[in-house]
C-alpha positions in Angstrom: 92.0 -175.0 70.7 90.4 -172.0 71.7 92.3 -169.3 71.6 95.8 -169.9 70.0 97.9 -167.8 70.9 100.2 -165.7 67.9 103.8 -166.5 67.6 105.3 -163.6 69.4 108.4 -161.8 68.2 110.6 -161.4 70.7 107.9 -159.1 72.9 109.4 -160.1 75.9 112.3 -158.4 75.1 111.9 -155.7 73.4 112.0 -152.4 75.0 109.5 -151.0 72.9 106.1 -151.3 72.7 105.8 -150.8 69.0 107.8 -152.8 66.6 107.5 -149.4 64.2 109.2 -147.7 66.9 111.4 -150.6 67.6 112.7 -150.3 63.9 112.8 -146.8 63.6 114.8 -146.4 67.2 117.5 -148.7 66.0 117.2 -146.6 62.6 118.2 -144.4 64.4 120.7 -145.6 66.3 122.7 -147.3 63.5 121.9 -143.6 61.8 124.3 -141.9 65.5 126.9 -144.3 64.8 127.8 -144.1 61.3 128.3 -140.3 61.6 130.5 -140.8 64.4 132.4 -143.1 62.3 132.9 -140.5 59.9 133.5 -138.0 61.9 136.3 -139.7 63.8 137.8 -141.4 61.2 137.3 -138.0 59.1 139.3 -136.1 61.4 
């Protein structure tokens, strides 16, 4: 059992290289959506 592959957390589906960058991108997207909703509802 030499060189057993580590468990991959959806890396094939990821468009980003690192998980941290992906998390940051998702956070920014969620923030923009929230701001958009606040602006739209606050009219």
